[in-house]
VOPAGU-2260 file (C-alpha; in pm, 1 decimal, decimal comma):
REM VOPAGU-2260
SITE   aa  ch    i         X         Y         Z
SITE  MET   A    0   -1359,9   -6413,0     551,0
SITE  ALA   A    1   -1168,1   -6654,5     428,2
SITE  GLU   A    2    -941,8   -6615,5     114,6
SITE  VAL   A    3   -1022,7   -6878,3    -191,1
SITE  LEU   A    4    -734,7   -6827,8    -455,8
SITE  VAL   A    5    -852,8   -6856,2    -874,4
SITE  TYR   A    6    -614,9   -6952,6   -1106,9
SITE  VAL   A    7    -649,9   -6693,9   -1417,0
SITE  ASP   A    8    -685,6   -6869,0   -1734,4
SITE  HIS   A    9    -597,9   -6566,1   -1977,5
SITE  VAL   A   10    -375,7   -6474,3   -2325,0
SITE  ASP   A   11    -208,8   -6204,1   -2323,5
SITE  GLY   A   12    -373,1   -6043,3   -2067,9
SITE  ALA   A   13    -734,8   -6125,0   -2203,2
SITE  VAL   A   14    -879,5   -6341,1   -1954,2
SITE  ARG   A   15   -1106,8   -6613,0   -2049,9
SITE  LYS   A   16   -1483,4   -6661,2   -1956,1
SITE  PRO   A   17   -1407,6   -6952,9   -1725,7
SITE  THR   A   18   -1239,9   -6779,3   -1476,8
SITE  LEU   A   19   -1477,5   -6506,3   -1423,2
SITE  GLU   A   20   -1722,0   -6796,7   -1363,3
SITE  LEU   A   21   -1467,9   -6914,3   -1099,7
SITE  LEU   A   22   -1471,4   -6569,4    -956,3
SITE  THR   A   23   -1876,6   -6588,7    -943,9
SITE  LEU   A   24   -1823,9   -6985,8    -724,4
SITE  ALA   A   25   -1541,4   -6802,9    -520,1
SITE  ARG   A   26   -1763,9   -6536,6    -348,0
SITE  ARG   A   27   -2020,3   -6784,7    -216,5
SITE  ILE   A   28   -1692,1   -6883,0      -6,9
SITE  GLY   A   29   -1497,1   -6687,5      87,8
SITE  ASP   A   30   -1264,3   -6358,9     -57,7
SITE  PRO   A   31   -1177,5   -6412,5    -449,2
SITE  VAL   A   32    -821,1   -6362,8    -482,5
SITE  ALA   A   33    -660,9   -6431,1    -834,7
SITE  VAL   A   34    -384,0   -6545,6    -941,5
SITE  ALA   A   35    -280,9   -6417,4   -1320,5
SITE  LEU   A   36      91,4   -6540,1   -1421,9
SITE  GLY   A   37     253,5   -6464,1   -1736,8
SITE  ALA   A   38     260,8   -6218,9   -1987,6
SITE  GLY   A   39      -8,0   -5991,5   -1965,2
SITE  ALA   A   40     -71,3   -6086,1   -1605,8
SITE  GLY   A   41    -107,3   -5700,8   -1509,3
SITE  ASP   A   42    -336,6   -5683,7   -1816,3
SITE  THR   A   43    -579,4   -5879,9   -1628,4
SITE  VAL   A   44    -593,6   -5665,6   -1320,4
SITE  ALA   A   45    -947,2   -5432,6   -1434,9
SITE  ALA   A   46   -1142,2   -5772,4   -1565,4
SITE  LEU   A   47   -1033,5   -5913,5   -1218,5
SITE  ALA   A   48   -1135,2   -5668,3    -976,2
SITE  GLU   A   49   -1510,3   -5597,2   -1167,3
SITE  HIS   A   50   -1564,9   -5931,0   -1106,5
SITE  GLY   A   51   -1497,8   -5949,3    -749,2
SITE  ALA   A   52   -1095,1   -6029,6    -697,0
SITE  VAL   A   53   -1025,3   -5814,3    -388,6
SITE  LYS   A   54    -657,3   -5888,3    -473,3
SITE  VAL   A   55    -429,4   -6002,3    -761,1
SITE  LEU   A   56    -149,9   -6185,8    -699,3
SITE  THR   A   57      77,1   -6113,6   -1061,1
SITE  HIS   A   58     444,8   -6281,0   -1141,6
SITE  GLU   A   59     565,9   -6262,4   -1505,3
SITE  ALA   A   60     840,7   -6519,4   -1632,9
SITE  ALA   A   61     940,0   -6660,4   -1945,4
SITE  GLU   A   62     922,4   -6994,5   -1809,9
SITE  TYR   A   63     552,0   -7000,2   -1802,3
SITE  ALA   A   64     501,0   -6950,4   -2185,2
SITE  ASP   A   65     884,0   -7168,4   -2266,3
SITE  TYR   A   66     772,4   -7484,7   -2010,5
SITE  LEU   A   67     486,1   -7649,1   -1954,4
SITE  VAL   A   68     297,4   -7710,0   -1627,3
SITE  VAL   A   69     501,1   -7686,6   -1359,6
SITE  PRO   A   70     625,2   -7363,6   -1350,1
SITE  LYS   A   71     266,8   -7275,8   -1272,2
SITE  VAL   A   72     205,1   -7513,5   -1024,5
SITE  ASP   A   73     530,5   -7354,9    -814,4
SITE  ALA   A   74     343,8   -7029,7    -870,2
SITE  LEU   A   75      21,9   -7142,1    -705,0
SITE  GLN   A   76     210,0   -7354,0    -419,4
SITE  ALA   A   77     409,6   -7009,9    -352,5
SITE  ALA   A   78      40,0   -6830,4    -352,6
SITE  VAL   A   79    -128,8   -7126,2    -138,5
SITE  ALA   A   80     195,1   -7011,8     134,2
SITE  ALA   A   81     153,2   -6692,7      98,0
SITE  VAL   A   82    -239,1   -6668,7     145,1
SITE  SER   A   83    -347,4   -6960,2     312,2
SITE  PRO   A   84    -652,2   -7059,0     102,1
SITE  ALA   A   85    -936,8   -7167,4     170,7
SITE  ALA   A   86    -928,1   -7363,1    -137,6
SITE  VAL   A   87    -787,1   -7308,0    -467,4
SITE  LEU   A   88   -1021,1   -7292,6    -782,8
SITE  VAL   A   89    -870,1   -7397,3   -1122,9
SITE  PRO   A   90   -1083,1   -7392,3   -1496,5
SITE  SER   A   91   -1147,6   -7774,1   -1537,3
SITE  SER   A   92    -910,8   -7775,5   -1888,8
SITE  ALA   A   93    -691,6   -8029,4   -1968,1
SITE  GLU   A   94    -414,7   -7827,8   -1855,9
SITE  GLY   A   95    -599,5   -7702,8   -1555,8
SITE  LYS   A   96    -667,4   -8040,8   -1443,6
SITE  GLU   A   97    -351,1   -8145,0   -1476,5
SITE  ILE   A   98    -235,0   -7829,5   -1306,9
SITE  ALA   A   99    -470,9   -7919,9   -1014,9
SITE  ALA   A  100    -345,4   -8249,6    -936,0
SITE  ARG   A  101       5,6   -8142,3    -933,5
SITE  LEU   A  102     -29,6   -7895,0    -665,0
SITE  ALA   A  103    -268,5   -8081,6    -418,1
SITE  LEU   A  104     -32,3   -8355,5    -466,0
SITE  ARG   A  105     237,8   -8133,0    -365,9
SITE  LEU   A  106      29,2   -7986,4     -43,1
SITE  GLY   A  107     -89,8   -8323,1      75,8
SITE  SER   A  108    -425,3   -8215,4      22,1
SITE  GLY   A  109    -746,7   -8345,4    -151,8
SITE  VAL   A  110    -892,3   -8266,0    -522,2
SITE  ILE   A  111   -1187,0   -8249,0    -721,0
SITE  THR   A  112   -1236,6   -8235,3   -1044,4
SITE  ASP   A  113   -1489,7   -8156,1   -1290,6
SITE  ALA   A  114   -1735,7   -7962,3   -1075,1
SITE  VAL   A  115   -2066,9   -7821,4   -1207,7
SITE  ASP   A  116   -2143,5   -7630,5    -863,4
SITE  LEU   A  117   -1999,1   -7521,4    -526,1
SITE  GLU   A  118   -2136,0   -7405,5    -203,6
SITE  ALA   A  119   -2014,7   -7309,3     145,5
SITE  GLY   A  120   -2049,1   -7569,0     401,0
SITE  ASP   A  121   -1941,1   -7651,3     778,1
SITE  GLU   A  122   -1661,8   -7797,9     729,7
SITE  GLY   A  123   -1533,4   -7653,1     397,5
SITE  PRO   A  124   -1644,9   -7584,9      -2,6
SITE  VAL   A  125   -1852,1   -7847,6     -90,2
SITE  ALA   A  126   -1880,2   -7907,5    -507,2
SITE  THR   A  127   -2142,6   -8091,9    -671,9
SITE  GLN   A  128   -2003,2   -8330,6    -943,4
SITE  SER   A  129   -2195,2   -8533,3   -1211,1
SITE  VAL   A  130   -2038,1   -8883,7   -1209,1
SITE  PHE   A  131   -2105,3   -9203,7   -1354,7
SITE  ALA   A  132   -2157,1   -9106,2   -1733,1
SITE  ALA   A  133   -2369,8   -8834,9   -1545,1
SITE  SER   A  134   -2617,8   -9073,4   -1424,7
SITE  TYR   A  135   -2532,3   -8918,1   -1061,4
SITE  THR   A  136   -2526,4   -8589,9    -918,7
SITE  THR   A  137   -2280,3   -8600,0    -643,7
SITE  LYS   A  138   -2188,7   -8338,9    -351,4
SITE  SER   A  139   -1815,7   -8412,8    -249,9
SITE  ARG   A  140   -1558,0   -8265,9     -24,2
SITE  VAL   A  141   -1213,5   -8230,9      53,0
SITE  SER   A  142   -1150,3   -8402,0     412,2
SITE  LYS   A  143    -733,2   -8305,6     393,1
SITE  GLY   A  144    -537,0   -8016,0     343,1
SITE  THR   A  145    -632,8   -7740,1     126,1
SITE  PRO   A  146    -927,3   -7803,2    -122,2
SITE  VAL   A  147    -818,0   -7810,8    -510,8
SITE  ILE   A  148   -1149,9   -7811,2    -709,6
SITE  THR   A  149   -1178,3   -7773,5   -1076,7
SITE  VAL   A  150   -1518,7   -7638,5   -1198,4
SITE  LYS   A  151   -1657,0   -7736,4   -1567,9
SITE  PRO   A  152   -1689,6   -7480,0   -1772,0
SITE  ASN   A  153   -2071,4   -7242,3   -1797,9
SITE  SER   A  154   -2116,4   -7439,4   -1460,8
SITE  ALA   A  155   -2198,6   -7030,5   -1307,0
SITE  ALA   A  156   -2323,7   -6726,7   -1490,0
SITE  VAL   A  157   -2105,4   -6456,9   -1500,2
SITE  GLU   A  158   -2162,3   -6171,8   -1252,6
SITE  ALA   A  159   -2032,1   -5858,2   -1214,1
SITE  ALA   A  160   -1882,0   -5745,0    -860,5
SITE  PRO   A  161   -1633,1   -5459,2    -863,0
SITE  ALA   A  162   -1371,1   -5511,9    -526,6
SITE  ALA   A  163   -1068,1   -5343,5    -452,0
SITE  GLY   A  164    -829,9   -5607,3    -722,9
SITE  ALA   A  165    -555,3   -5431,3    -519,7
SITE  VAL   A  166    -226,9   -5571,9    -698,0
SITE  GLU   A  167      50,1   -5749,5    -515,5
SITE  SER   A  168     374,3   -5915,6    -697,1
SITE  LEU   A  169     393,3   -6291,3    -598,7
SITE  SER   A  170     747,6   -6430,7    -507,9
SITE  VAL   A  171     777,3   -6731,3    -671,1
SITE  THR   A  172    1106,6   -7005,5    -682,5
SITE  PHE   A  173    1094,0   -7223,2    -992,9
SITE  SER   A  174    1196,0   -7569,9    -905,9
SITE  GLU   A  175    1466,3   -7798,5   -1078,2
SITE  GLN   A  176    1158,7   -7940,8   -1236,6
SITE  ALA   A  177     986,6   -7638,8   -1373,7
SITE  THR   A  178    1257,4   -7695,7   -1689,0
SITE  GLY   A  179    1238,1   -8032,6   -1743,5
SITE  THR   A  180    1001,9   -8010,0   -2043,8
SITE  LYS   A  181    1087,7   -7724,0   -2276,7
SITE  VAL   A  182     800,2   -7605,0   -2553,3
SITE  THR   A  183     976,6   -7603,5   -2887,2
SITE  GLY   A  184     721,1   -7415,9   -3101,5
SITE  ARG   A  185     334,2   -7358,3   -3149,2
SITE  THR   A  186      92,7   -7315,5   -3416,4
SITE  PRO   A  187    -178,4   -7107,4   -3405,3
SITE  ARG   A  188    -507,4   -7289,0   -3427,2
SITE  GLU   A  189    -725,3   -7193,1   -3737,5
SITE  SER   A  190   -1001,6   -6992,3   -3616,2
SITE  THR   A  191   -1343,3   -7064,9   -3725,8
SITE  GLY   A  192   -1515,3   -6783,3   -3603,9
SITE  ARG   A  193   -1705,5   -6985,2   -3373,6
SITE  PRO   A  194   -1698,1   -7018,8   -3007,7
SITE  GLU   A  195   -1472,1   -7269,5   -2793,8
SITE  LEU   A  196   -1638,4   -7548,5   -2788,1
SITE  THR   A  197   -1619,9   -7620,6   -2455,9
SITE  GLU   A  198   -1676,0   -7263,0   -2317,7
SITE  ALA   A  199   -2004,5   -7221,8   -2572,8
SITE  ALA   A  200   -2303,9   -7113,1   -2412,6
SITE  ILE   A  201   -2471,8   -7309,5   -2736,4
SITE  VAL   A  202   -2370,4   -7604,4   -2915,1
SITE  VAL   A  203   -2524,4   -7752,5   -3210,3
SITE  SER   A  204   -2384,7   -8111,8   -3254,7
SITE  GLY   A  205   -2453,8   -8363,5   -3585,9
SITE  GLY   A  206   -2409,2   -8784,0   -3560,9
SITE  ARG   A  207   -2457,5   -9028,0   -3774,4
SITE  GLY   A  208   -2759,5   -8935,1   -3866,7
SITE  VAL   A  209   -2604,4   -8652,2   -4087,8
SITE  ASN   A  210   -2509,2   -8927,7   -4309,8
SITE  GLY   A  211   -2187,7   -8735,3   -4452,9
SITE  ALA   A  212   -1900,7   -8458,9   -4430,3
SITE  GLU   A  213   -2084,8   -8268,1   -4689,0
SITE  ASN   A  214   -2377,5   -8258,8   -4486,2
SITE  PHE   A  215   -2229,5   -8129,0   -4146,5
SITE  SER   A  216   -2314,7   -7770,1   -4350,0
SITE  ILE   A  217   -2624,6   -7810,4   -4214,1
SITE  ILE   A  218   -2502,6   -7846,3   -3884,7
SITE  GLU   A  219   -2295,6   -7558,2   -3921,2
SITE  ALA   A  220   -2546,7   -7311,3   -4087,6
SITE  LEU   A  221   -2766,8   -7390,0   -3731,6
SITE  ALA   A  222   -2497,5   -7287,1   -3497,1
SITE  ASP   A  223   -2372,5   -6962,6   -3709,6
SITE  SER   A  224   -2737,6   -6844,9   -3680,5
SITE  LEU   A  225   -2707,6   -6914,6   -3297,1
SITE  GLY   A  226   -2380,9   -6769,8   -3247,5
SITE  ALA   A  227   -2281,3   -7121,5   -3127,5
SITE  ALA   A  228   -2038,0   -7367,3   -3125,4
SITE  VAL   A  229   -2024,9   -7728,8   -3352,8
SITE  GLY   A  230   -1964,6   -8052,4   -3167,0
SITE  ALA   A  231   -1983,3   -8438,4   -3321,9
SITE  SER   A  232   -2060,7   -8760,4   -3199,8
SITE  ARG   A  233   -1810,0   -9003,6   -3178,5
SITE  ALA   A  234   -1996,7   -9242,4   -3511,1
SITE  ALA   A  235   -1954,3   -8876,4   -3734,9
SITE  VAL   A  236   -1628,6   -8857,1   -3581,5
SITE  ASP   A  237   -1546,0   -9192,2   -3694,4
SITE  ALA   A  238   -1636,8   -9203,5   -4017,7
SITE  GLY   A  239   -1392,6   -8923,6   -4080,0
SITE  TRP   A  240   -1699,7   -8589,4   -4122,5
SITE  TYR   A  241   -1603,8   -8393,4   -3841,5
SITE  PRO   A  242   -1252,5   -8361,9   -3653,0
SITE  HIS   A  243   -1215,5   -8545,1   -3363,8
SITE  THR   A  244   -1163,0   -8201,1   -3184,2
SITE  ASN   A  245   -1503,9   -8156,3   -3216,6
SITE  GLN   A  246   -1617,4   -8488,1   -3023,0
SITE  VAL   A  247   -1873,5   -8460,6   -2744,7
SITE  GLY   A  248   -1863,1   -8738,5   -2543,9
SITE  GLN   A  249   -1684,8   -8958,8   -2259,1
SITE  THR   A  250   -1364,1   -8984,8   -2554,4
SITE  GLY   A  251   -1415,7   -8685,7   -2620,8
SITE  LYS   A  252   -1486,2   -8368,5   -2499,5
SITE  SER   A  253   -1718,6   -8244,3   -2192,1
SITE  VAL   A  254   -1930,3   -7998,0   -2269,3
SITE  SER   A  255   -2227,8   -7815,5   -2048,8
SITE  PRO   A  256   -2366,2   -7465,6   -2215,9
SITE  GLN   A  257   -2686,4   -7353,6   -2123,8
SITE  LEU   A  258   -2859,4   -7516,2   -2460,5
SITE  TYR   A  259   -2752,2   -7831,7   -2663,1
SITE  ILE   A  260   -2857,3   -7897,0   -2993,2
SITE  ALA   A  261   -2838,4   -8285,5   -3100,5
SITE  ASN   A  262   -2910,9   -8348,5   -3436,3
SITE  GLY   A  263   -2912,8   -8720,5   -3582,7
SITE  ILE   A  264   -2785,2   -8806,6   -3248,5
SITE  SER   A  265   -2913,6   -9163,2   -3094,7
SITE  GLY   A  266   -2825,6   -9058,2   -2780,0
SITE  ALA   A  267   -2567,9   -9379,7   -2637,8
SITE  ILE   A  268   -2429,3   -9333,1   -2331,5
SITE  GLN   A  269   -2051,2   -9225,2   -2454,7
SITE  HIS   A  270   -2260,8   -8893,5   -2577,9
SITE  ARG   A  271   -2452,4   -8859,3   -2312,7
SITE  ALA   A  272   -2160,1   -8862,8   -2077,0
SITE  GLY   A  273   -2035,4   -8601,3   -2246,3
SITE  MET   A  274   -2321,1   -8358,3   -2259,9
SITE  GLN   A  275   -2576,3   -8434,4   -2010,7
SITE  THR   A  276   -2538,6   -8163,5   -1775,3
SITE  SER   A  277   -2645,6   -7884,3   -1999,9
SITE  LYS   A  278   -2885,1   -7696,6   -1885,2
SITE  THR   A  279   -3125,9   -7730,5   -2203,9
SITE  ILE   A  280   -3139,0   -8026,0   -2436,3
SITE  VAL   A  281   -3256,4   -7988,2   -2748,9
SITE  ALA   A  282   -3280,6   -8337,7   -3003,8
SITE  VAL   A  283   -3404,5   -8404,2   -3367,4
SITE  ASN   A  284   -3416,9   -8751,3   -3475,2
SITE  LYS   A  285   -3652,5   -8934,2   -3713,4
SITE  ASP   A  286   -3663,3   -9243,3   -3462,8
SITE  ALA   A  287   -3895,0   -9211,5   -3253,3
SITE  GLU   A  288   -3741,1   -9480,9   -2971,5
SITE  ALA   A  289   -3393,1   -9309,9   -2960,5
SITE  PRO   A  290   -3202,7   -9291,6   -2658,3
SITE  ILE   A  291   -3172,2   -8946,6   -2629,3
SITE  PHE   A  292   -3521,9   -8871,8   -2627,7
SITE  GLU   A  293   -3500,8   -9033,6   -2249,9
SITE  LEU   A  294   -3319,8   -8668,3   -2126,8
SITE  VAL   A  295   -3401,5   -8393,0   -2365,8
SITE  ASP   A  296   -3622,7   -8089,5   -2294,2
SITE  PHE   A  297   -3741,9   -8059,5   -2640,7
SITE  GLY   A  298   -3776,4   -8344,3   -2874,3
SITE  VAL   A  299   -3852,2   -8339,0   -3264,5
SITE  VAL   A  300   -3955,4   -8670,2   -3429,6
SITE  GLY   A  301   -3817,8   -8609,4   -3769,1
SITE  ASP   A  302   -3595,6   -8576,6   -4066,2
SITE  LEU   A  303   -3307,2   -8359,4   -3952,9
SITE  PHE   A  304   -3261,5   -8244,0   -4318,9
SITE  ASP   A  305   -3579,4   -8109,6   -4325,7
SITE  VAL   A  306   -3615,1   -7964,7   -3976,4
SITE  VAL   A  307   -3287,5   -7804,6   -3926,1
SITE  PRO   A  308   -3276,9   -7600,2   -4214,8
SITE  GLN   A  309   -3628,5   -7471,9   -4116,6
SITE  LEU   A  310   -3551,9   -7407,9   -3793,4
SITE  THR   A  311   -3188,4   -7195,2   -3950,2
SITE  GLU   A  312   -3411,7   -7030,5   -4195,2
SITE  GLU   A  313   -3675,1   -6913,3   -3875,6
SITE  ILE   A  314   -3416,0   -6821,7   -3668,1
SITE  LYS   A  315   -3232,1   -6565,8   -3913,1
SITE  ALA   A  316   -3588,1   -6444,9   -3965,8
SITE  ARG   A  317   -3659,4   -6350,3   -3603,2
SITE  LYS   A  318   -3338,5   -6213,6   -3574,1
SITE  GLY   A  319   -3319,5   -6012,6   -3913,2
């Protein structure tokens, strides 16, 4: 069976969930070979093997932390040369898509970004994408070279599938461009205790109907009762009610959780483009004609200031 390279997104050896999802998808089209780079790469092996990696290529060097993107592209190019994979899978983060684009250019290959599903095809892997502001679903494949595919978080359920996880050291020669952009400082992001927005299984968002920054506490309380991330519409962000880092939409972040709860959000195309691939969508809006109700699985016509606190209390009661 052909091997499939999976780029490992980890923090000091702690493997992030999107990588485990990629291993699940990789098993559909071949034998997953994980590529773990940087400090703590060796500590990723147990988790990767538990989720299906038949082999783990590791390389630790200061360049991965000290410089932007290019050292990782150099390493993946070396891995492709060593393995001759059927495809290269990368998490669909901002960095992941830059890595994928640069790698595809170097390989003379095609690239597919933001895939939401992956399956084996007669002429190579077939990726499913949600396109044109999530109005259409398409199936695509790369017709030239080694396919490089980025996959959106929450596109597949994480499944354990213990494999050998044989560790091999990857030989990497860094290019002249690798040290072109140096990281001069880092500031840790303040933790809210909530999941990362793009990776969360549940997202609770607020829009113009929240009617003020002080009222987002209602949205946060519902999110916390569900162990969810908090999102916001462009209108709420533009009004200064919530940080831009939490914006969901075409000019914000794209999410695809198992459950998305939209509160006081009209459902303009800009917002729908960022959340329409959610598995289950619930909306609370006092306007029965709001466009958001066209795509929901469950809709509540009512004032969010009445509905959301009652929902929060009911969830707490059931959990308690």
